[in-house]
HTML snippet that shows the backbone in 3Dmol.js (N, CA, C, O; Angstrom):
<script src="https://3Dmol.org/build/3Dmol-min.js"></script>
<div id="view" style="width:600px;height:400px;position:relative"></div>
<script>
const pdb = `
ATOM      1  N   MET A   1     194.426 283.666  11.179  1.00  0.00           N
ATOM      2  CA  MET A   1     193.015 283.402  11.361  1.00  0.00           C
ATOM      3  C   MET A   1     192.730 283.222  12.844  1.00  0.00           C
ATOM      4  O   MET A   1     193.530 282.657  13.588  1.00  0.00           O
ATOM      5  N   ASP A   2     191.597 283.706  13.241  1.00  0.00           N
ATOM      6  CA  ASP A   2     191.165 283.601  14.624  1.00  0.00           C
ATOM      7  C   ASP A   2     190.222 282.406  14.734  1.00  0.00           C
ATOM      8  O   ASP A   2     189.048 282.500  14.375  1.00  0.00           O
ATOM      9  N   ALA A   3     190.733 281.294  15.228  1.00  0.00           N
ATOM     10  CA  ALA A   3     189.963 280.049  15.304  1.00  0.00           C
ATOM     11  C   ALA A   3     188.729 280.181  16.190  1.00  0.00           C
ATOM     12  O   ALA A   3     187.702 279.559  15.919  1.00  0.00           O
ATOM     13  N   GLU A   4     188.822 280.980  17.239  1.00  0.00           N
ATOM     14  CA  GLU A   4     187.666 281.154  18.128  1.00  0.00           C
ATOM     15  C   GLU A   4     186.507 281.828  17.386  1.00  0.00           C
ATOM     16  O   GLU A   4     185.358 281.415  17.535  1.00  0.00           O
ATOM     17  N   LYS A   5     186.792 282.840  16.604  1.00  0.00           N
ATOM     18  CA  LYS A   5     185.742 283.522  15.847  1.00  0.00           C
ATOM     19  C   LYS A   5     185.161 282.618  14.767  1.00  0.00           C
ATOM     20  O   LYS A   5     183.954 282.634  14.524  1.00  0.00           O
ATOM     21  N   ILE A   6     186.008 281.837  14.125  1.00  0.00           N
ATOM     22  CA  ILE A   6     185.523 280.913  13.098  1.00  0.00           C
ATOM     23  C   ILE A   6     184.634 279.850  13.735  1.00  0.00           C
ATOM     24  O   ILE A   6     183.593 279.497  13.180  1.00  0.00           O
ATOM     25  N   GLY A   7     185.036 279.341  14.889  1.00  0.00           N
ATOM     26  CA  GLY A   7     184.209 278.384  15.615  1.00  0.00           C
ATOM     27  C   GLY A   7     182.898 278.987  16.060  1.00  0.00           C
ATOM     28  O   GLY A   7     181.862 278.323  16.006  1.00  0.00           O
ATOM     29  N   ARG A   8     182.922 280.235  16.500  1.00  0.00           N
ATOM     30  CA  ARG A   8     181.703 280.940  16.913  1.00  0.00           C
ATOM     31  C   ARG A   8     180.757 281.101  15.728  1.00  0.00           C
ATOM     32  O   ARG A   8     179.545 280.944  15.874  1.00  0.00           O
ATOM     33  N   ALA A   9     181.300 281.411  14.567  1.00  0.00           N
ATOM     34  CA  ALA A   9     180.475 281.547  13.365  1.00  0.00           C
ATOM     35  C   ALA A   9     179.802 280.219  13.027  1.00  0.00           C
ATOM     36  O   ALA A   9     178.617 280.194  12.692  1.00  0.00           O
ATOM     37  N   SER A  10     180.537 279.131  13.109  1.00  0.00           N
ATOM     38  CA  SER A  10     179.965 277.814  12.865  1.00  0.00           C
ATOM     39  C   SER A  10     178.848 277.513  13.858  1.00  0.00           C
ATOM     40  O   SER A  10     177.804 276.979  13.483  1.00  0.00           O
ATOM     41  N   PHE A  11     179.068 277.854  15.115  1.00  0.00           N
ATOM     42  CA  PHE A  11     178.057 277.677  16.160  1.00  0.00           C
ATOM     43  C   PHE A  11     176.801 278.481  15.832  1.00  0.00           C
ATOM     44  O   PHE A  11     175.688 277.968  15.945  1.00  0.00           O
ATOM     45  N   LEU A  12     176.977 279.738  15.427  1.00  0.00           N
ATOM     46  CA  LEU A  12     175.835 280.594  15.111  1.00  0.00           C
ATOM     47  C   LEU A  12     175.045 280.091  13.910  1.00  0.00           C
ATOM     48  O   LEU A  12     173.840 280.327  13.814  1.00  0.00           O
ATOM     49  N   LEU A  13     175.711 279.405  13.004  1.00  0.00           N
ATOM     50  CA  LEU A  13     175.027 278.818  11.857  1.00  0.00           C
ATOM     51  C   LEU A  13     174.179 277.607  12.252  1.00  0.00           C
ATOM     52  O   LEU A  13     173.320 277.173  11.485  1.00  0.00           O
ATOM     53  N   GLY A  14     174.419 277.067  13.436  1.00  0.00           N
ATOM     54  CA  GLY A  14     173.675 275.893  13.895  1.00  0.00           C
ATOM     55  C   GLY A  14     174.532 274.658  14.060  1.00  0.00           C
ATOM     56  O   GLY A  14     174.018 273.563  14.290  1.00  0.00           O
ATOM     57  N   GLY A  15     175.839 274.831  13.944  1.00  0.00           N
ATOM     58  CA  GLY A  15     176.757 273.703  14.030  1.00  0.00           C
ATOM     59  C   GLY A  15     177.207 273.377  15.445  1.00  0.00           C
ATOM     60  O   GLY A  15     178.234 272.720  15.620  1.00  0.00           O
ATOM     61  N   GLY A  16     176.477 273.812  16.450  1.00  0.00           N
ATOM     62  CA  GLY A  16     176.838 273.533  17.837  1.00  0.00           C
ATOM     63  C   GLY A  16     175.626 273.599  18.735  1.00  0.00           C
ATOM     64  O   GLY A  16     174.534 273.966  18.298  1.00  0.00           O
ATOM     65  N   ARG A  17     175.818 273.248  19.974  1.00  0.00           N
ATOM     66  CA  ARG A  17     174.726 273.229  20.949  1.00  0.00           C
ATOM     67  C   ARG A  17     174.927 274.292  22.009  1.00  0.00           C
ATOM     68  O   ARG A  17     176.043 274.537  22.466  1.00  0.00           O
ATOM     69  N   GLN A  18     173.809 274.926  22.396  1.00  0.00           N
ATOM     70  CA  GLN A  18     173.838 275.809  23.552  1.00  0.00           C
ATOM     71  C   GLN A  18     173.318 275.050  24.774  1.00  0.00           C
ATOM     72  O   GLN A  18     173.779 275.261  25.895  1.00  0.00           O
ATOM     73  N   GLN A  19     172.360 274.171  24.537  1.00  0.00           N
ATOM     74  CA  GLN A  19     171.795 273.298  25.567  1.00  0.00           C
ATOM     75  C   GLN A  19     172.060 271.850  25.159  1.00  0.00           C
ATOM     76  O   GLN A  19     172.240 271.559  23.976  1.00  0.00           O
ATOM     77  N   VAL A  20     172.085 270.954  26.128  1.00  0.00           N
ATOM     78  CA  VAL A  20     172.375 269.548  25.858  1.00  0.00           C
ATOM     79  C   VAL A  20     171.403 268.954  24.845  1.00  0.00           C
ATOM     80  O   VAL A  20     171.805 268.136  24.017  1.00  0.00           O
ATOM     81  N   ASP A  21     170.141 269.347  24.894  1.00  0.00           N
ATOM     82  CA  ASP A  21     169.138 268.759  24.010  1.00  0.00           C
ATOM     83  C   ASP A  21     168.987 269.494  22.676  1.00  0.00           C
ATOM     84  O   ASP A  21     168.126 269.121  21.879  1.00  0.00           O
ATOM     85  N   ASP A  22     169.798 270.531  22.405  1.00  0.00           N
ATOM     86  CA  ASP A  22     169.759 271.233  21.124  1.00  0.00           C
ATOM     87  C   ASP A  22     170.252 270.314  20.015  1.00  0.00           C
ATOM     88  O   ASP A  22     171.162 269.511  20.221  1.00  0.00           O
ATOM     89  N   LYS A  23     169.653 270.435  18.856  1.00  0.00           N
ATOM     90  CA  LYS A  23     170.071 269.667  17.683  1.00  0.00           C
ATOM     91  C   LYS A  23     171.245 270.371  17.000  1.00  0.00           C
ATOM     92  O   LYS A  23     171.316 271.600  16.973  1.00  0.00           O
ATOM     93  N   ILE A  24     172.151 269.582  16.457  1.00  0.00           N
ATOM     94  CA  ILE A  24     173.263 270.113  15.657  1.00  0.00           C
ATOM     95  C   ILE A  24     172.896 269.927  14.190  1.00  0.00           C
ATOM     96  O   ILE A  24     172.532 268.827  13.773  1.00  0.00           O
ATOM     97  N   ASP A  25     172.988 270.986  13.416  1.00  0.00           N
ATOM     98  CA  ASP A  25     172.722 270.921  11.985  1.00  0.00           C
ATOM     99  C   ASP A  25     174.025 270.522  11.291  1.00  0.00           C
ATOM    100  O   ASP A  25     174.954 271.323  11.185  1.00  0.00           O
ATOM    101  N   LEU A  26     174.079 269.289  10.827  1.00  0.00           N
ATOM    102  CA  LEU A  26     175.307 268.771  10.227  1.00  0.00           C
ATOM    103  C   LEU A  26     175.586 269.334   8.835  1.00  0.00           C
ATOM    104  O   LEU A  26     176.654 269.094   8.273  1.00  0.00           O
ATOM    105  N   ALA A  27     174.641 270.075   8.281  1.00  0.00           N
ATOM    106  CA  ALA A  27     174.825 270.652   6.946  1.00  0.00           C
ATOM    107  C   ALA A  27     175.467 272.030   6.978  1.00  0.00           C
ATOM    108  O   ALA A  27     175.786 272.581   5.924  1.00  0.00           O
ATOM    109  N   VAL A  28     175.665 272.601   8.162  1.00  0.00           N
ATOM    110  CA  VAL A  28     176.229 273.946   8.251  1.00  0.00           C
ATOM    111  C   VAL A  28     177.629 273.899   8.848  1.00  0.00           C
ATOM    112  O   VAL A  28     178.021 272.916   9.476  1.00  0.00           O
ATOM    113  N   GLY A  29     178.374 274.978   8.641  1.00  0.00           N
ATOM    114  CA  GLY A  29     179.704 275.076   9.232  1.00  0.00           C
ATOM    115  C   GLY A  29     180.687 275.742   8.296  1.00  0.00           C
ATOM    116  O   GLY A  29     180.302 276.391   7.323  1.00  0.00           O
ATOM    117  N   ILE A  30     181.953 275.576   8.598  1.00  0.00           N
ATOM    118  CA  ILE A  30     183.049 276.175   7.834  1.00  0.00           C
ATOM    119  C   ILE A  30     183.959 275.044   7.366  1.00  0.00           C
ATOM    120  O   ILE A  30     184.301 274.154   8.146  1.00  0.00           O
ATOM    121  N   SER A  31     184.350 275.079   6.102  1.00  0.00           N
ATOM    122  CA  SER A  31     185.266 274.053   5.588  1.00  0.00           C
ATOM    123  C   SER A  31     186.287 274.706   4.661  1.00  0.00           C
ATOM    124  O   SER A  31     186.217 275.902   4.377  1.00  0.00           O
ATOM    125  N   ASP A  32     187.211 273.917   4.207  1.00  0.00           N
ATOM    126  CA  ASP A  32     188.229 274.345   3.238  1.00  0.00           C
ATOM    127  C   ASP A  32     189.004 275.581   3.684  1.00  0.00           C
ATOM    128  O   ASP A  32     189.297 276.463   2.877  1.00  0.00           O
ATOM    129  N   LEU A  33     189.336 275.639   4.982  1.00  0.00           N
ATOM    130  CA  LEU A  33     190.142 276.755   5.491  1.00  0.00           C
ATOM    131  C   LEU A  33     191.534 276.716   4.863  1.00  0.00           C
ATOM    132  O   LEU A  33     192.170 275.663   4.811  1.00  0.00           O
ATOM    133  N   LYS A  34     191.987 277.834   4.401  1.00  0.00           N
ATOM    134  CA  LYS A  34     193.317 277.926   3.801  1.00  0.00           C
ATOM    135  C   LYS A  34     194.348 278.262   4.866  1.00  0.00           C
ATOM    136  O   LYS A  34     194.108 279.088   5.746  1.00  0.00           O
ATOM    137  N   LYS A  35     195.472 277.624   4.773  1.00  0.00           N
ATOM    138  CA  LYS A  35     196.592 277.978   5.640  1.00  0.00           C
ATOM    139  C   LYS A  35     197.117 279.334   5.189  1.00  0.00           C
ATOM    140  O   LYS A  35     197.112 279.646   3.998  1.00  0.00           O
ATOM    141  N   SER A  36     197.564 280.129   6.135  1.00  0.00           N
ATOM    142  CA  SER A  36     197.972 281.493   5.816  1.00  0.00           C
ATOM    143  C   SER A  36     199.065 281.552   4.747  1.00  0.00           C
ATOM    144  O   SER A  36     199.100 282.501   3.964  1.00  0.00           O
ATOM    145  N   ALA A  37     199.937 280.580   4.700  1.00  0.00           N
ATOM    146  CA  ALA A  37     201.019 280.612   3.712  1.00  0.00           C
ATOM    147  C   ALA A  37     200.533 280.240   2.311  1.00  0.00           C
ATOM    148  O   ALA A  37     201.224 280.511   1.329  1.00  0.00           O
ATOM    149  N   SER A  38     199.352 279.623   2.206  1.00  0.00           N
ATOM    150  CA  SER A  38     198.888 279.152   0.907  1.00  0.00           C
ATOM    151  C   SER A  38     197.828 280.046   0.262  1.00  0.00           C
ATOM    152  O   SER A  38     197.219 279.655  -0.734  1.00  0.00           O
ATOM    153  N   VAL A  39     197.601 281.230   0.810  1.00  0.00           N
ATOM    154  CA  VAL A  39     196.571 282.119   0.284  1.00  0.00           C
ATOM    155  C   VAL A  39     197.093 282.841  -0.950  1.00  0.00           C
ATOM    156  O   VAL A  39     198.182 283.416  -0.946  1.00  0.00           O
ATOM    157  N   GLN A  40     196.286 282.795  -2.006  1.00  0.00           N
ATOM    158  CA  GLN A  40     196.624 283.517  -3.224  1.00  0.00           C
ATOM    159  C   GLN A  40     195.578 284.594  -3.465  1.00  0.00           C
ATOM    160  O   GLN A  40     194.437 284.469  -3.020  1.00  0.00           O
ATOM    161  N   GLN A  41     195.961 285.633  -4.158  1.00  0.00           N
ATOM    162  CA  GLN A  41     195.051 286.745  -4.428  1.00  0.00           C
ATOM    163  C   GLN A  41     193.796 286.240  -5.123  1.00  0.00           C
ATOM    164  O   GLN A  41     193.872 285.432  -6.049  1.00  0.00           O
ATOM    165  N   ASP A  42     192.642 286.721  -4.672  1.00  0.00           N
ATOM    166  CA  ASP A  42     191.322 286.399  -5.211  1.00  0.00           C
ATOM    167  C   ASP A  42     190.893 284.949  -4.970  1.00  0.00           C
ATOM    168  O   ASP A  42     189.880 284.512  -5.517  1.00  0.00           O
ATOM    169  N   ALA A  43     191.634 284.209  -4.175  1.00  0.00           N
ATOM    170  CA  ALA A  43     191.242 282.842  -3.841  1.00  0.00           C
ATOM    171  C   ALA A  43     190.433 282.856  -2.539  1.00  0.00           C
ATOM    172  O   ALA A  43     190.718 283.655  -1.647  1.00  0.00           O
ATOM    173  N   PRO A  44     189.431 281.984  -2.422  1.00  0.00           N
ATOM    174  CA  PRO A  44     188.647 281.933  -1.183  1.00  0.00           C
ATOM    175  C   PRO A  44     189.502 281.501   0.004  1.00  0.00           C
ATOM    176  O   PRO A  44     190.377 280.645  -0.129  1.00  0.00           O
ATOM    177  N   LEU A  45     189.241 282.101   1.170  1.00  0.00           N
ATOM    178  CA  LEU A  45     189.949 281.726   2.393  1.00  0.00           C
ATOM    179  C   LEU A  45     189.265 280.557   3.096  1.00  0.00           C
ATOM    180  O   LEU A  45     189.906 279.801   3.826  1.00  0.00           O
ATOM    181  N   MET A  46     187.956 280.414   2.871  1.00  0.00           N
ATOM    182  CA  MET A  46     187.184 279.342   3.506  1.00  0.00           C
ATOM    183  C   MET A  46     185.866 279.205   2.756  1.00  0.00           C
ATOM    184  O   MET A  46     185.488 280.068   1.963  1.00  0.00           O
ATOM    185  N   ARG A  47     185.178 278.107   3.025  1.00  0.00           N
ATOM    186  CA  ARG A  47     183.844 277.877   2.468  1.00  0.00           C
ATOM    187  C   ARG A  47     182.859 277.886   3.636  1.00  0.00           C
ATOM    188  O   ARG A  47     183.053 277.181   4.627  1.00  0.00           O
ATOM    189  N   VAL A  48     181.813 278.682   3.513  1.00  0.00           N
ATOM    190  CA  VAL A  48     180.794 278.794   4.556  1.00  0.00           C
ATOM    191  C   VAL A  48     179.546 278.048   4.091  1.00  0.00           C
ATOM    192  O   VAL A  48     179.012 278.319   3.016  1.00  0.00           O
ATOM    193  N   HIS A  49     179.092 277.109   4.913  1.00  0.00           N
ATOM    194  CA  HIS A  49     177.887 276.336   4.616  1.00  0.00           C
ATOM    195  C   HIS A  49     176.778 276.832   5.535  1.00  0.00           C
ATOM    196  O   HIS A  49     176.845 276.651   6.751  1.00  0.00           O
ATOM    197  N   ALA A  50     175.759 277.458   4.952  1.00  0.00           N
ATOM    198  CA  ALA A  50     174.649 278.019   5.726  1.00  0.00           C
ATOM    199  C   ALA A  50     173.334 277.495   5.155  1.00  0.00           C
ATOM    200  O   ALA A  50     173.230 277.252   3.952  1.00  0.00           O
ATOM    201  N   ARG A  51     172.343 277.323   6.006  1.00  0.00           N
ATOM    202  CA  ARG A  51     171.006 276.903   5.567  1.00  0.00           C
ATOM    203  C   ARG A  51     170.275 278.008   4.833  1.00  0.00           C
ATOM    204  O   ARG A  51     169.523 277.749   3.893  1.00  0.00           O
ATOM    205  N   THR A  52     170.499 279.252   5.269  1.00  0.00           N
ATOM    206  CA  THR A  52     169.761 280.382   4.707  1.00  0.00           C
ATOM    207  C   THR A  52     170.711 281.538   4.417  1.00  0.00           C
ATOM    208  O   THR A  52     171.812 281.611   4.961  1.00  0.00           O
ATOM    209  N   ASN A  53     170.266 282.422   3.562  1.00  0.00           N
ATOM    210  CA  ASN A  53     171.042 283.646   3.308  1.00  0.00           C
ATOM    211  C   ASN A  53     171.108 284.503   4.553  1.00  0.00           C
ATOM    212  O   ASN A  53     172.121 285.153   4.808  1.00  0.00           O
ATOM    213  N   ASP A  54     170.026 284.510   5.340  1.00  0.00           N
ATOM    214  CA  ASP A  54     170.039 285.281   6.594  1.00  0.00           C
ATOM    215  C   ASP A  54     171.126 284.772   7.536  1.00  0.00           C
ATOM    216  O   ASP A  54     171.831 285.565   8.161  1.00  0.00           O
ATOM    217  N   GLY A  55     171.263 283.448   7.640  1.00  0.00           N
ATOM    218  CA  GLY A  55     172.313 282.866   8.478  1.00  0.00           C
ATOM    219  C   GLY A  55     173.692 283.258   7.987  1.00  0.00           C
ATOM    220  O   GLY A  55     174.577 283.580   8.780  1.00  0.00           O
ATOM    221  N   LEU A  56     173.867 283.230   6.684  1.00  0.00           N
ATOM    222  CA  LEU A  56     175.145 283.634   6.092  1.00  0.00           C
ATOM    223  C   LEU A  56     175.432 285.099   6.385  1.00  0.00           C
ATOM    224  O   LEU A  56     176.538 285.440   6.804  1.00  0.00           O
ATOM    225  N   GLU A  57     174.462 285.959   6.173  1.00  0.00           N
ATOM    226  CA  GLU A  57     174.643 287.390   6.420  1.00  0.00           C
ATOM    227  C   GLU A  57     174.945 287.675   7.890  1.00  0.00           C
ATOM    228  O   GLU A  57     175.654 288.630   8.206  1.00  0.00           O
ATOM    229  N   GLN A  58     174.409 286.848   8.784  1.00  0.00           N
ATOM    230  CA  GLN A  58     174.658 287.030  10.217  1.00  0.00           C
ATOM    231  C   GLN A  58     176.121 286.779  10.572  1.00  0.00           C
ATOM    232  O   GLN A  58     176.675 287.488  11.412  1.00  0.00           O
ATOM    233  N   VAL A  59     176.758 285.788   9.953  1.00  0.00           N
ATOM    234  CA  VAL A  59     178.123 285.415  10.347  1.00  0.00           C
ATOM    235  C   VAL A  59     179.217 286.082   9.518  1.00  0.00           C
ATOM    236  O   VAL A  59     180.375 286.086   9.936  1.00  0.00           O
ATOM    237  N   LEU A  60     178.888 286.640   8.367  1.00  0.00           N
ATOM    238  CA  LEU A  60     179.928 287.248   7.530  1.00  0.00           C
ATOM    239  C   LEU A  60     180.721 288.352   8.239  1.00  0.00           C
ATOM    240  O   LEU A  60     181.945 288.377   8.114  1.00  0.00           O
ATOM    241  N   PRO A  61     180.074 289.268   8.979  1.00  0.00           N
ATOM    242  CA  PRO A  61     180.882 290.283   9.677  1.00  0.00           C
ATOM    243  C   PRO A  61     181.868 289.662  10.673  1.00  0.00           C
ATOM    244  O   PRO A  61     183.003 290.124  10.793  1.00  0.00           O
ATOM    245  N   LEU A  62     181.444 288.630  11.377  1.00  0.00           N
ATOM    246  CA  LEU A  62     182.328 287.956  12.329  1.00  0.00           C
ATOM    247  C   LEU A  62     183.497 287.295  11.598  1.00  0.00           C
ATOM    248  O   LEU A  62     184.640 287.381  12.046  1.00  0.00           O
ATOM    249  N   LEU A  63     183.213 286.644  10.487  1.00  0.00           N
ATOM    250  CA  LEU A  63     184.276 285.976   9.729  1.00  0.00           C
ATOM    251  C   LEU A  63     185.248 286.980   9.116  1.00  0.00           C
ATOM    252  O   LEU A  63     186.439 286.698   8.990  1.00  0.00           O
ATOM    253  N   ARG A  64     184.745 288.137   8.741  1.00  0.00           N
ATOM    254  CA  ARG A  64     185.647 289.164   8.189  1.00  0.00           C
ATOM    255  C   ARG A  64     186.637 289.651   9.241  1.00  0.00           C
ATOM    256  O   ARG A  64     187.769 290.005   8.909  1.00  0.00           O
ATOM    257  N   THR A  65     186.222 289.673  10.508  1.00  0.00           N
ATOM    258  CA  THR A  65     187.147 290.084  11.564  1.00  0.00           C
ATOM    259  C   THR A  65     188.045 288.927  12.003  1.00  0.00           C
ATOM    260  O   THR A  65     189.009 289.141  12.738  1.00  0.00           O
ATOM    261  N   ALA A  66     187.743 287.716  11.567  1.00  0.00           N
ATOM    262  CA  ALA A  66     188.525 286.542  11.956  1.00  0.00           C
ATOM    263  C   ALA A  66     189.727 286.316  11.046  1.00  0.00           C
ATOM    264  O   ALA A  66     190.560 285.450  11.317  1.00  0.00           O
ATOM    265  N   THR A  67     189.818 287.084   9.983  1.00  0.00           N
ATOM    266  CA  THR A  67     190.899 286.877   9.019  1.00  0.00           C
ATOM    267  C   THR A  67     191.654 288.176   8.778  1.00  0.00           C
ATOM    268  O   THR A  67     191.082 289.264   8.836  1.00  0.00           O
ATOM    269  N   VAL A  68     192.922 288.046   8.513  1.00  0.00           N
ATOM    270  CA  VAL A  68     193.785 289.172   8.168  1.00  0.00           C
ATOM    271  C   VAL A  68     194.561 288.771   6.927  1.00  0.00           C
ATOM    272  O   VAL A  68     195.207 287.724   6.899  1.00  0.00           O
ATOM    273  N   VAL A  69     194.496 289.595   5.918  1.00  0.00           N
ATOM    274  CA  VAL A  69     195.264 289.340   4.707  1.00  0.00           C
ATOM    275  C   VAL A  69     196.272 290.468   4.576  1.00  0.00           C
ATOM    276  O   VAL A  69     195.907 291.644   4.555  1.00  0.00           O
ATOM    277  N   GLY A  70     197.527 290.104   4.491  1.00  0.00           N
ATOM    278  CA  GLY A  70     198.591 291.092   4.381  1.00  0.00           C
ATOM    279  C   GLY A  70     199.876 290.522   4.933  1.00  0.00           C
ATOM    280  O   GLY A  70     199.956 289.337   5.256  1.00  0.00           O
ATOM    281  N   ASP A  71     200.876 291.366   5.038  1.00  0.00           N
ATOM    282  CA  ASP A  71     202.190 290.937   5.514  1.00  0.00           C
ATOM    283  C   ASP A  71     202.254 290.805   7.030  1.00  0.00           C
ATOM    284  O   ASP A  71     203.030 290.006   7.554  1.00  0.00           O
ATOM    285  N   GLU A  72     201.448 291.579   7.728  1.00  0.00           N
ATOM    286  CA  GLU A  72     201.503 291.573   9.193  1.00  0.00           C
ATOM    287  C   GLU A  72     200.097 291.486   9.766  1.00  0.00           C
ATOM    288  O   GLU A  72     199.137 291.961   9.159  1.00  0.00           O
ATOM    289  N   CYS A  73     199.986 290.875  10.937  1.00  0.00           N
ATOM    290  CA  CYS A  73     198.706 290.859  11.632  1.00  0.00           C
ATOM    291  C   CYS A  73     198.928 291.233  13.090  1.00  0.00           C
ATOM    292  O   CYS A  73     200.041 291.150  13.608  1.00  0.00           O
ATOM    293  N   ASP A  74     197.860 291.640  13.730  1.00  0.00           N
ATOM    294  CA  ASP A  74     197.924 292.155  15.090  1.00  0.00           C
ATOM    295  C   ASP A  74     197.147 291.255  16.037  1.00  0.00           C
ATOM    296  O   ASP A  74     196.285 291.747  16.765  1.00  0.00           O
ATOM    297  N   LEU A  75     197.418 289.958  16.056  1.00  0.00           N
ATOM    298  CA  LEU A  75     196.670 289.029  16.910  1.00  0.00           C
ATOM    299  C   LEU A  75     197.285 288.879  18.264  1.00  0.00           C
ATOM    300  O   LEU A  75     196.772 288.131  19.096  1.00  0.00           O
TER     301      LEU A  75
END
`;
const viewer = $3Dmol.createViewer("view");
viewer.addModel(pdb, "pdb");
viewer.setStyle({}, {cartoon: {color: "spectrum"}});
viewer.zoomTo();
viewer.render();
</script>
């Protein structure tokens, strides 16, 4: 898993600040990340908490590139 991309996705959902006075939305973010050794077929790799479907759709492509499922990865 690429922690930087996962963190960026959380930020884009509203879980971070770009300016000092920006509000952080405590209801959004990423949770329940699975360790690579504990992933089972058809099991979720993480839980994404988004305020809107648009927010979710915005970060899904980034999260798909943040994970590799298989025997080998190219990180």
